[in-house]
C-alpha positions as protocol buffer text, in pm:
chain_id: "A"
residue {
  index: 1
  type: MET
  ca { x: 1059 y: 240 z: -597 }
}
residue {
  index: 2
  type: THR
  ca { x: 1010 y: 194 z: -973 }
}
residue {
  index: 3
  type: ASP
  ca { x: 823 y: 450 z: -1183 }
}
residue {
  index: 4
  type: SER
  ca { x: 526 y: 213 z: -1227 }
}
residue {
  index: 5
  type: LYS
  ca { x: 499 y: 152 z: -853 }
}
residue {
  index: 6
  type: ARG
  ca { x: 535 y: 525 z: -784 }
}
residue {
  index: 7
  type: HIS
  ca { x: 252 y: 600 z: -1027 }
}
residue {
  index: 8
  type: GLY
  ca { x: 43 y: 325 z: -869 }
}
residue {
  index: 9
  type: GLN
  ca { x: 99 y: 472 z: -524 }
}
residue {
  index: 10
  type: ALA
  ca { x: 2 y: 818 z: -651 }
}
residue {
  index: 11
  type: ASP
  ca { x: -319 y: 669 z: -790 }
}
residue {
  index: 12
  type: GLU
  ca { x: -395 y: 519 z: -448 }
}
residue {
  index: 13
  type: VAL
  ca { x: -353 y: 858 z: -282 }
}
residue {
  index: 14
  type: ARG
  ca { x: -559 y: 1039 z: -544 }
}
residue {
  index: 15
  type: GLU
  ca { x: -849 y: 796 z: -531 }
}
residue {
  index: 16
  type: PHE
  ca { x: -851 y: 783 z: -152 }
}
residue {
  index: 17
  type: LEU
  ca { x: -856 y: 1161 z: -109 }
}
residue {
  index: 18
  type: SER
  ca { x: -1106 y: 1223 z: -388 }
}
residue {
  index: 19
  type: THR
  ca { x: -1350 y: 959 z: -257 }
}
residue {
  index: 20
  type: ARG
  ca { x: -1325 y: 1102 z: 96 }
}
residue {
  index: 21
  type: ARG
  ca { x: -1384 y: 1454 z: -41 }
}
residue {
  index: 22
  type: ALA
  ca { x: -1686 y: 1341 z: -243 }
}
residue {
  index: 23
  type: ARG
  ca { x: -1876 y: 1210 z: 58 }
}
residue {
  index: 24
  type: ILE
  ca { x: -1876 y: 1538 z: 255 }
}
residue {
  index: 25
  type: THR
  ca { x: -2132 y: 1806 z: 173 }
}
residue {
  index: 26
  type: PRO
  ca { x: -2064 y: 2175 z: 245 }
}
residue {
  index: 27
  type: GLN
  ca { x: -2344 y: 2165 z: 503 }
}
residue {
  index: 28
  type: ARG
  ca { x: -2178 y: 1875 z: 684 }
}
residue {
  index: 29
  type: ALA
  ca { x: -1849 y: 2066 z: 682 }
}
residue {
  index: 30
  type: GLY
  ca { x: -2015 y: 2380 z: 817 }
}
residue {
  index: 31
  type: LEU
  ca { x: -1960 y: 2584 z: 500 }
}
residue {
  index: 32
  type: PRO
  ca { x: -2211 y: 2823 z: 344 }
}
residue {
  index: 33
  type: VAL
  ca { x: -2365 y: 2723 z: 11 }
}
residue {
  index: 34
  type: PHE
  ca { x: -2430 y: 2994 z: -247 }
}
residue {
  index: 35
  type: GLY
  ca { x: -2653 y: 2902 z: -539 }
}
residue {
  index: 36
  type: GLY
  ca { x: -2781 y: 2559 z: -628 }
}
residue {
  index: 37
  type: ASN
  ca { x: -2565 y: 2469 z: -927 }
}
residue {
  index: 38
  type: ARG
  ca { x: -2276 y: 2263 z: -790 }
}
residue {
  index: 39
  type: ARG
  ca { x: -2100 y: 2046 z: -1044 }
}
residue {
  index: 40
  type: VAL
  ca { x: -1920 y: 1828 z: -792 }
}
residue {
  index: 41
  type: THR
  ca { x: -2037 y: 1566 z: -547 }
}
residue {
  index: 42
  type: GLY
  ca { x: -1920 y: 1668 z: -204 }
}
residue {
  index: 43
  type: LEU
  ca { x: -1662 y: 1936 z: -139 }
}
residue {
  index: 44
  type: ARG
  ca { x: -1467 y: 2129 z: -399 }
}
residue {
  index: 45
  type: ARG
  ca { x: -1088 y: 2119 z: -376 }
}
residue {
  index: 46
  type: GLU
  ca { x: -1075 y: 2484 z: -272 }
}
residue {
  index: 47
  type: GLU
  ca { x: -1319 y: 2409 z: 11 }
}
residue {
  index: 48
  type: VAL
  ca { x: -1098 y: 2129 z: 142 }
}
residue {
  index: 49
  type: ALA
  ca { x: -799 y: 2363 z: 121 }
}
residue {
  index: 50
  type: LEU
  ca { x: -988 y: 2626 z: 320 }
}
residue {
  index: 51
  type: LEU
  ca { x: -1088 y: 2377 z: 589 }
}
residue {
  index: 52
  type: ALA
  ca { x: -733 y: 2237 z: 608 }
}
residue {
  index: 53
  type: GLY
  ca { x: -569 y: 2580 z: 623 }
}
residue {
  index: 54
  type: MET
  ca { x: -354 y: 2535 z: 314 }
}
residue {
  index: 55
  type: SER
  ca { x: -333 y: 2683 z: -33 }
}
residue {
  index: 56
  type: VAL
  ca { x: -548 y: 2541 z: -311 }
}
residue {
  index: 57
  type: ASP
  ca { x: -237 y: 2466 z: -518 }
}
residue {
  index: 58
  type: TYR
  ca { x: -85 y: 2268 z: -233 }
}
residue {
  index: 59
  type: TYR
  ca { x: -401 y: 2064 z: -178 }
}
residue {
  index: 60
  type: ILE
  ca { x: -423 y: 1991 z: -552 }
}
residue {
  index: 61
  type: ARG
  ca { x: -65 y: 1866 z: -536 }
}
residue {
  index: 62
  type: LEU
  ca { x: -155 y: 1637 z: -246 }
}
residue {
  index: 63
  type: GLU
  ca { x: -466 y: 1501 z: -416 }
}
residue {
  index: 64
  type: ARG
  ca { x: -264 y: 1426 z: -728 }
}
residue {
  index: 65
  type: GLY
  ca { x: -74 y: 1178 z: -514 }
}
residue {
  index: 66
  type: ASN
  ca { x: 230 y: 1378 z: -412 }
}
residue {
  index: 67
  type: LEU
  ca { x: 245 y: 1332 z: -36 }
}
residue {
  index: 68
  type: ARG
  ca { x: 624 y: 1338 z: -29 }
}
residue {
  index: 69
  type: GLY
  ca { x: 739 y: 1584 z: 234 }
}
residue {
  index: 70
  type: ALA
  ca { x: 393 y: 1633 z: 387 }
}
residue {
  index: 71
  type: SER
  ca { x: 440 y: 1693 z: 760 }
}
residue {
  index: 72
  type: ASP
  ca { x: 235 y: 1533 z: 1036 }
}
residue {
  index: 73
  type: SER
  ca { x: 64 y: 1867 z: 1094 }
}
residue {
  index: 74
  type: VAL
  ca { x: -39 y: 1881 z: 727 }
}
residue {
  index: 75
  type: LEU
  ca { x: -173 y: 1525 z: 740 }
}
residue {
  index: 76
  type: ASP
  ca { x: -358 y: 1600 z: 1065 }
}
residue {
  index: 77
  type: SER
  ca { x: -516 y: 1913 z: 913 }
}
residue {
  index: 78
  type: LEU
  ca { x: -618 y: 1715 z: 607 }
}
residue {
  index: 79
  type: SER
  ca { x: -764 y: 1438 z: 824 }
}
residue {
  index: 80
  type: HIS
  ca { x: -968 y: 1693 z: 1016 }
}
residue {
  index: 81
  type: ALA
  ca { x: -1091 y: 1869 z: 700 }
}
residue {
  index: 82
  type: LEU
  ca { x: -1202 y: 1540 z: 542 }
}
residue {
  index: 83
  type: GLN
  ca { x: -1348 y: 1413 z: 872 }
}
residue {
  index: 84
  type: LEU
  ca { x: -1145 y: 1093 z: 860 }
}
residue {
  index: 85
  type: ASP
  ca { x: -1203 y: 830 z: 1127 }
}
residue {
  index: 86
  type: ASP
  ca { x: -914 y: 658 z: 1305 }
}
residue {
  index: 87
  type: ALA
  ca { x: -873 y: 387 z: 1039 }
}
residue {
  index: 88
  type: GLU
  ca { x: -882 y: 639 z: 754 }
}
residue {
  index: 89
  type: ARG
  ca { x: -634 y: 867 z: 927 }
}
residue {
  index: 90
  type: ALA
  ca { x: -395 y: 575 z: 981 }
}
residue {
  index: 91
  type: HIS
  ca { x: -437 y: 480 z: 616 }
}
residue {
  index: 92
  type: LEU
  ca { x: -348 y: 833 z: 505 }
}
residue {
  index: 93
  type: TYR
  ca { x: -30 y: 814 z: 713 }
}
residue {
  index: 94
  type: ASP
  ca { x: 50 y: 472 z: 563 }
}
residue {
  index: 95
  type: LEU
  ca { x: 11 y: 616 z: 213 }
}
residue {
  index: 96
  type: ALA
  ca { x: 238 y: 907 z: 302 }
}
residue {
  index: 97
  type: ARG
  ca { x: 504 y: 674 z: 441 }
}
residue {
  index: 98
  type: ALA
  ca { x: 487 y: 454 z: 133 }
}
residue {
  index: 99
  type: THR
  ca { x: 526 y: 758 z: -91 }
}
residue {
  index: 100
  type: ALA
  ca { x: 831 y: 880 z: 102 }
}
residue {
  index: 101
  type: SER
  ca { x: 1010 y: 549 z: 150 }
}
residue {
  index: 102
  type: GLU
  ca { x: 1224 y: 359 z: -96 }
}
residue {
  index: 103
  type: ARG
  ca { x: 1265 y: 66 z: 141 }
}
residue {
  index: 104
  type: ARG
  ca { x: 1048 y: -243 z: 138 }
}
residue {
  index: 105
  type: PRO
  ca { x: 865 y: -273 z: 471 }
}
residue {
  index: 106
  type: PRO
  ca { x: 880 y: -607 z: 655 }
}
residue {
  index: 107
  type: THR
  ca { x: 608 y: -850 z: 551 }
}
residue {
  index: 108
  type: ALA
  ca { x: 488 y: -1174 z: 700 }
}
residue {
  index: 109
  type: THR
  ca { x: 706 y: -1469 z: 604 }
}
residue {
  index: 110
  type: GLY
  ca { x: 435 y: -1730 z: 647 }
}
residue {
  index: 111
  type: ARG
  ca { x: 650 y: -1917 z: 899 }
}
residue {
  index: 112
  type: ILE
  ca { x: 500 y: -1938 z: 1246 }
}
residue {
  index: 113
  type: ARG
  ca { x: 734 y: -1977 z: 1540 }
}
residue {
  index: 114
  type: PRO
  ca { x: 695 y: -2298 z: 1744 }
}
residue {
  index: 115
  type: VAL
  ca { x: 613 y: -2104 z: 2062 }
}
residue {
  index: 116
  type: VAL
  ca { x: 322 y: -1935 z: 1883 }
}
residue {
  index: 117
  type: LEU
  ca { x: 193 y: -2272 z: 1762 }
}
residue {
  index: 118
  type: ARG
  ca { x: 209 y: -2403 z: 2118 }
}
residue {
  index: 119
  type: VAL
  ca { x: 4 y: -2107 z: 2239 }
}
residue {
  index: 120
  type: LEU
  ca { x: -248 y: -2172 z: 1962 }
}
residue {
  index: 121
  type: ASP
  ca { x: -281 y: -2541 z: 2046 }
}
residue {
  index: 122
  type: ALA
  ca { x: -313 y: -2466 z: 2419 }
}
residue {
  index: 123
  type: MET
  ca { x: -645 y: -2292 z: 2349 }
}
residue {
  index: 124
  type: THR
  ca { x: -849 y: -2610 z: 2355 }
}
residue {
  index: 125
  type: ASP
  ca { x: -1186 y: -2452 z: 2437 }
}
residue {
  index: 126
  type: GLN
  ca { x: -1173 y: -2154 z: 2201 }
}
residue {
  index: 127
  type: PRO
  ca { x: -1154 y: -2166 z: 1822 }
}
residue {
  index: 128
  type: ALA
  ca { x: -842 y: -1977 z: 1714 }
}
residue {
  index: 129
  type: TYR
  ca { x: -641 y: -1926 z: 1399 }
}
residue {
  index: 130
  type: ILE
  ca { x: -350 y: -1721 z: 1268 }
}
residue {
  index: 131
  type: ARG
  ca { x: -373 y: -1528 z: 944 }
}
residue {
  index: 132
  type: ASN
  ca { x: -166 y: -1281 z: 749 }
}
residue {
  index: 133
  type: GLY
  ca { x: -281 y: -955 z: 590 }
}
residue {
  index: 134
  type: ARG
  ca { x: -386 y: -1141 z: 273 }
}
residue {
  index: 135
  type: PHE
  ca { x: -640 y: -1346 z: 472 }
}
residue {
  index: 136
  type: ASP
  ca { x: -440 y: -1668 z: 434 }
}
residue {
  index: 137
  type: ILE
  ca { x: -513 y: -1893 z: 733 }
}
residue {
  index: 138
  type: LEU
  ca { x: -163 y: -2015 z: 817 }
}
residue {
  index: 139
  type: ALA
  ca { x: -251 y: -2222 z: 1124 }
}
residue {
  index: 140
  type: ALA
  ca { x: -556 y: -2310 z: 1332 }
}
residue {
  index: 141
  type: ASN
  ca { x: -619 y: -2516 z: 1641 }
}
residue {
  index: 142
  type: PRO
  ca { x: -850 y: -2818 z: 1601 }
}
residue {
  index: 143
  type: LEU
  ca { x: -1161 y: -2629 z: 1711 }
}
residue {
  index: 144
  type: GLY
  ca { x: -1076 y: -2338 z: 1482 }
}
residue {
  index: 145
  type: GLN
  ca { x: -1030 y: -2570 z: 1187 }
}
residue {
  index: 146
  type: ALA
  ca { x: -1359 y: -2746 z: 1266 }
}
residue {
  index: 147
  type: LEU
  ca { x: -1541 y: -2412 z: 1294 }
}
residue {
  index: 148
  type: TYR
  ca { x: -1405 y: -2308 z: 955 }
}
residue {
  index: 149
  type: ALA
  ca { x: -1464 y: -2649 z: 796 }
}
residue {
  index: 150
  type: PRO
  ca { x: -1675 y: -2503 z: 511 }
}
residue {
  index: 151
  type: VAL
  ca { x: -1376 y: -2287 z: 414 }
}
residue {
  index: 152
  type: TYR
  ca { x: -1121 y: -2568 z: 445 }
}
residue {
  index: 153
  type: ASP
  ca { x: -1347 y: -2802 z: 245 }
}
residue {
  index: 154
  type: SER
  ca { x: -1401 y: -2556 z: -42 }
}
residue {
  index: 155
  type: PRO
  ca { x: -1304 y: -2690 z: -387 }
}
residue {
  index: 156
  type: LEU
  ca { x: -1109 y: -2365 z: -432 }
}
residue {
  index: 157
  type: PHE
  ca { x: -833 y: -2501 z: -211 }
}
residue {
  index: 158
  type: ALA
  ca { x: -830 y: -2864 z: -326 }
}
residue {
  index: 159
  type: GLN
  ca { x: -517 y: -2810 z: -537 }
}
residue {
  index: 160
  type: ARG
  ca { x: -385 y: -2479 z: -406 }
}
residue {
  index: 161
  type: GLY
  ca { x: -307 y: -2334 z: -70 }
}
residue {
  index: 162
  type: PRO
  ca { x: -321 y: -2191 z: 179 }
}
residue {
  index: 163
  type: VAL
  ca { x: -687 y: -2157 z: 272 }
}
residue {
  index: 164
  type: ASN
  ca { x: -789 y: -1796 z: 213 }
}
residue {
  index: 165
  type: THR
  ca { x: -1111 y: -1652 z: 353 }
}
residue {
  index: 166
  type: ALA
  ca { x: -1127 y: -1364 z: 102 }
}
residue {
  index: 167
  type: ARG
  ca { x: -1112 y: -1605 z: -194 }
}
residue {
  index: 168
  type: PHE
  ca { x: -1377 y: -1821 z: -30 }
}
residue {
  index: 169
  type: LEU
  ca { x: -1600 y: -1521 z: 40 }
}
residue {
  index: 170
  type: PHE
  ca { x: -1598 y: -1384 z: -315 }
}
residue {
  index: 171
  type: LEU
  ca { x: -1533 y: -1691 z: -532 }
}
residue {
  index: 172
  type: ASP
  ca { x: -1724 y: -1976 z: -361 }
}
residue {
  index: 173
  type: PRO
  ca { x: -2107 y: -1957 z: -373 }
}
residue {
  index: 174
  type: GLY
  ca { x: -2117 y: -2157 z: -49 }
}
residue {
  index: 175
  type: SER
  ca { x: -1986 y: -1856 z: 141 }
}
residue {
  index: 176
  type: ALA
  ca { x: -2342 y: -1720 z: 161 }
}
residue {
  index: 177
  type: ASP
  ca { x: -2435 y: -2016 z: 382 }
}
residue {
  index: 178
  type: PHE
  ca { x: -2131 y: -1976 z: 608 }
}
residue {
  index: 179
  type: TRP
  ca { x: -2172 y: -1599 z: 659 }
}
residue {
  index: 180
  type: PRO
  ca { x: -2541 y: -1515 z: 723 }
}
residue {
  index: 181
  type: GLU
  ca { x: -2442 y: -1146 z: 726 }
}
residue {
  index: 182
  type: ARG
  ca { x: -2255 y: -1183 z: 402 }
}
residue {
  index: 183
  type: GLU
  ca { x: -2294 y: -819 z: 297 }
}
residue {
  index: 184
  type: LYS
  ca { x: -2119 y: -704 z: 614 }
}
residue {
  index: 185
  type: ALA
  ca { x: -1853 y: -973 z: 581 }
}
residue {
  index: 186
  type: ALA
  ca { x: -1782 y: -863 z: 223 }
}
residue {
  index: 187
  type: ASN
  ca { x: -1762 y: -494 z: 315 }
}
residue {
  index: 188
  type: ASP
  ca { x: -1533 y: -564 z: 609 }
}
residue {
  index: 189
  type: SER
  ca { x: -1303 y: -794 z: 412 }
}
residue {
  index: 190
  type: VAL
  ca { x: -1251 y: -547 z: 128 }
}
residue {
  index: 191
  type: ALA
  ca { x: -1192 y: -259 z: 369 }
}
residue {
  index: 192
  type: LEU
  ca { x: -935 y: -465 z: 559 }
}
residue {
  index: 193
  type: LEU
  ca { x: -756 y: -561 z: 238 }
}
residue {
  index: 194
  type: ARG
  ca { x: -750 y: -195 z: 134 }
}
residue {
  index: 195
  type: THR
  ca { x: -603 y: -109 z: 476 }
}
residue {
  index: 196
  type: GLU
  ca { x: -337 y: -375 z: 426 }
}
residue {
  index: 197
  type: THR
  ca { x: -235 y: -237 z: 86 }
}
residue {
  index: 198
  type: GLY
  ca { x: -158 y: 92 z: 259 }
}
residue {
  index: 199
  type: ARG
  ca { x: 66 y: -86 z: 509 }
}
residue {
  index: 200
  type: SER
  ca { x: 229 y: -324 z: 260 }
}
residue {
  index: 201
  type: PRO
  ca { x: 215 y: -169 z: -89 }
}
residue {
  index: 202
  type: GLN
  ca { x: 506 y: -382 z: -210 }
}
residue {
  index: 203
  type: ASP
  ca { x: 358 y: -718 z: -104 }
}
residue {
  index: 204
  type: LYS
  ca { x: 336 y: -900 z: -438 }
}
residue {
  index: 205
  type: GLY
  ca { x: 116 y: -1177 z: -299 }
}
residue {
  index: 206
  type: LEU
  ca { x: -131 y: -919 z: -173 }
}
residue {
  index: 207
  type: MET
  ca { x: -138 y: -736 z: -505 }
}
residue {
  index: 208
  type: ASP
  ca { x: -184 y: -1066 z: -691 }
}
residue {
  index: 209
  type: LEU
  ca { x: -482 y: -1148 z: -468 }
}
residue {
  index: 210
  type: ILE
  ca { x: -639 y: -806 z: -531 }
}
residue {
  index: 211
  type: GLY
  ca { x: -592 y: -851 z: -905 }
}
residue {
  index: 212
  type: GLU
  ca { x: -745 y: -1199 z: -900 }
}
residue {
  index: 213
  type: LEU
  ca { x: -1051 y: -1095 z: -700 }
}
residue {
  index: 214
  type: SER
  ca { x: -1101 y: -776 z: -904 }
}
residue {
  index: 215
  type: THR
  ca { x: -1098 y: -981 z: -1224 }
}
residue {
  index: 216
  type: LYS
  ca { x: -1315 y: -1270 z: -1108 }
}
residue {
  index: 217
  type: SER
  ca { x: -1567 y: -1092 z: -882 }
}
residue {
  index: 218
  type: ASP
  ca { x: -1765 y: -784 z: -983 }
}
residue {
  index: 219
  type: GLU
  ca { x: -1890 y: -775 z: -626 }
}
residue {
  index: 220
  type: PHE
  ca { x: -1534 y: -734 z: -502 }
}
residue {
  index: 221
  type: ALA
  ca { x: -1441 y: -481 z: -771 }
}
residue {
  index: 222
  type: ARG
  ca { x: -1734 y: -254 z: -683 }
}
residue {
  index: 223
  type: ARG
  ca { x: -1635 y: -248 z: -319 }
}
residue {
  index: 224
  type: TRP
  ca { x: -1268 y: -204 z: -399 }
}
residue {
  index: 225
  type: ALA
  ca { x: -1345 y: 116 z: -592 }
}
residue {
  index: 226
  type: ARG
  ca { x: -1489 y: 275 z: -277 }
}
residue {
  index: 227
  type: HIS
  ca { x: -1147 y: 292 z: -108 }
}
residue {
  index: 228
  type: ASP
  ca { x: -1302 y: 217 z: 232 }
}
residue {
  index: 229
  type: VAL
  ca { x: -1069 y: 116 z: 516 }
}
residue {
  index: 230
  type: ARG
  ca { x: -1128 y: -3 z: 870 }
}
residue {
  index: 231
  type: PHE
  ca { x: -976 y: -158 z: 1182 }
}
residue {
  index: 232
  type: HIS
  ca { x: -1079 y: -506 z: 1293 }
}
residue {
  index: 233
  type: HIS
  ca { x: -982 y: -573 z: 1654 }
}
residue {
  index: 234
  type: SER
  ca { x: -1293 y: -709 z: 1824 }
}
residue {
  index: 235
  type: GLY
  ca { x: -1661 y: -769 z: 1775 }
}
residue {
  index: 236
  type: VAL
  ca { x: -1919 y: -1042 z: 1725 }
}
residue {
  index: 237
  type: LYS
  ca { x: -1907 y: -1258 z: 1414 }
}
residue {
  index: 238
  type: GLN
  ca { x: -2219 y: -1425 z: 1277 }
}
residue {
  index: 239
  type: LEU
  ca { x: -2148 y: -1770 z: 1131 }
}
residue {
  index: 240
  type: HIS
  ca { x: -2355 y: -2069 z: 1025 }
}
residue {
  index: 241
  type: HIS
  ca { x: -2195 y: -2408 z: 1077 }
}
residue {
  index: 242
  type: PRO
  ca { x: -2344 y: -2714 z: 902 }
}
residue {
  index: 243
  type: LEU
  ca { x: -2325 y: -2923 z: 1221 }
}
residue {
  index: 244
  type: VAL
  ca { x: -2408 y: -2683 z: 1504 }
}
residue {
  index: 245
  type: GLY
  ca { x: -2613 y: -2414 z: 1330 }
}
residue {
  index: 246
  type: ASP
  ca { x: -2613 y: -2038 z: 1375 }
}
residue {
  index: 247
  type: LEU
  ca { x: -2349 y: -1881 z: 1596 }
}
residue {
  index: 248
  type: ALA
  ca { x: -2290 y: -1528 z: 1725 }
}
residue {
  index: 249
  type: LEU
  ca { x: -1930 y: -1549 z: 1842 }
}
residue {
  index: 250
  type: PRO
  ca { x: -1744 y: -1269 z: 2024 }
}
residue {
  index: 251
  type: TYR
  ca { x: -1387 y: -1245 z: 1898 }
}
residue {
  index: 252
  type: GLU
  ca { x: -1059 y: -1066 z: 1963 }
}
residue {
  index: 253
  type: ALA
  ca { x: -802 y: -1019 z: 1688 }
}
residue {
  index: 254
  type: LEU
  ca { x: -452 y: -957 z: 1823 }
}
residue {
  index: 255
  type: ASP
  ca { x: -142 y: -857 z: 1629 }
}
residue {
  index: 256
  type: LEU
  ca { x: 174 y: -1059 z: 1694 }
}
residue {
  index: 257
  type: PRO
  ca { x: 438 y: -788 z: 1750 }
}
residue {
  index: 258
  type: ALA
  ca { x: 732 y: -1024 z: 1700 }
}
residue {
  index: 259
  type: ASP
  ca { x: 583 y: -1148 z: 1371 }
}
residue {
  index: 260
  type: PRO
  ca { x: 497 y: -843 z: 1156 }
}
residue {
  index: 261
  type: GLY
  ca { x: 187 y: -896 z: 946 }
}
residue {
  index: 262
  type: LEU
  ca { x: 52 y: -1191 z: 1146 }
}
residue {
  index: 263
  type: ARG
  ca { x: -256 y: -1183 z: 1365 }
}
residue {
  index: 264
  type: ILE
  ca { x: -428 y: -1435 z: 1591 }
}
residue {
  index: 265
  type: THR
  ca { x: -807 y: -1438 z: 1610 }
}
residue {
  index: 266
  type: VAL
  ca { x: -974 y: -1605 z: 1908 }
}
residue {
  index: 267
  type: TYR
  ca { x: -1347 y: -1671 z: 1953 }
}
residue {
  index: 268
  type: SER
  ca { x: -1464 y: -1674 z: 2315 }
}
residue {
  index: 269
  type: PRO
  ca { x: -1837 y: -1704 z: 2386 }
}
residue {
  index: 270
  type: GLU
  ca { x: -1993 y: -1642 z: 2726 }
}
residue {
  index: 271
  type: PRO
  ca { x: -2004 y: -1944 z: 2962 }
}
residue {
  index: 272
  type: ASP
  ca { x: -2331 y: -2140 z: 2942 }
}
residue {
  index: 273
  type: SER
  ca { x: -2438 y: -1949 z: 2631 }
}
residue {
  index: 274
  type: PRO
  ca { x: -2590 y: -2132 z: 2331 }
}
residue {
  index: 275
  type: GLU
  ca { x: -2265 y: -2059 z: 2144 }
}
residue {
  index: 276
  type: ARG
  ca { x: -2059 y: -2218 z: 2421 }
}
residue {
  index: 277
  type: GLN
  ca { x: -2280 y: -2525 z: 2411 }
}
residue {
  index: 278
  type: ALA
  ca { x: -2249 y: -2539 z: 2033 }
}
residue {
  index: 279
  type: LEU
  ca { x: -1869 y: -2523 z: 2049 }
}
residue {
  index: 280
  type: ASP
  ca { x: -1865 y: -2795 z: 2316 }
}
residue {
  index: 281
  type: LEU
  ca { x: -2074 y: -3009 z: 2081 }
}
residue {
  index: 282
  type: LEU
  ca { x: -1831 y: -2937 z: 1799 }
}
residue {
  index: 283
  type: ALA
  ca { x: -1538 y: -3031 z: 2024 }
}
residue {
  index: 284
  type: SER
  ca { x: -1711 y: -3361 z: 2110 }
}
residue {
  index: 285
  type: TRP
  ca { x: -1758 y: -3429 z: 1740 }
}
residue {
  index: 286
  type: ILE
  ca { x: -1386 y: -3367 z: 1680 }
}
residue {
  index: 287
  type: GLN
  ca { x: -1295 y: -3609 z: 1958 }
}
residue {
  index: 288
  type: SER
  ca { x: -1531 y: -3883 z: 1839 }
}
residue {
  index: 289
  type: THR
  ca { x: -1408 y: -3846 z: 1481 }
}
residue {
  index: 290
  type: SER
  ca { x: -1043 y: -3874 z: 1585 }
}
residue {
  index: 291
  type: GLN
  ca { x: -1117 y: -4184 z: 1792 }
}
residue {
  index: 292
  type: ARG
  ca { x: -1276 y: -4357 z: 1494 }
}
residue {
  index: 293
  type: GLN
  ca { x: -974 y: -4292 z: 1272 }
}
């Protein structure tokens, strides 16, 4: 790891720990408060050290970005003291591994194995697509591509590829029509990208994307400074499609263990639901369009 990358990783650790510390009040941590003149937002460093059962000097060293040599028990104690959720705890471990390792972790190649493409295409009734950690859509079945038509049709990708939902979200004004809950979509996307930087700190394409969005979108930059992270395995996504209207689509996002960094997302509405009927209508439109060509 070069000196510049090492310093960058230390900055990531420092900002993550300091932002987590700032959000916890002494009352929330169960600590007594003496006097009303506190100069810090959230906990003081010595209070975190007390809660984590470590010396103040050692915690200061950790918050300065030096996680090298920190044991699992130390990271667990720190996670408990800062009241980290599962995603934040995993992110802290990712940062510690990145600090300790000189090796480049495996990243997605962008090549999708034929068997995976066959699985994708076999899902004829459910929209599905495969993306990497940078939010590049690398493949989609016909219904998935039709569902995400506003993204595919964006002028952003007319002369560059692949289609990228994060670029569309923050750089194309039309994204507000596609995502009715755009605020939530923006928060989730930034938190997922932050999570990915912990897993893949040496992914140049990822860092280039972060730099581009930070430069071109104040909305992205403000969220990026929060250092929020999250998991994204299942839920209901609110979308607005220009042909079939508003949709509330349950989804599952599954990692592909044999293809590090790749994930398949599948939308599967309840039978006979308005969303199922809307997707059937969209499938009929795909079929009629292909027959005319």
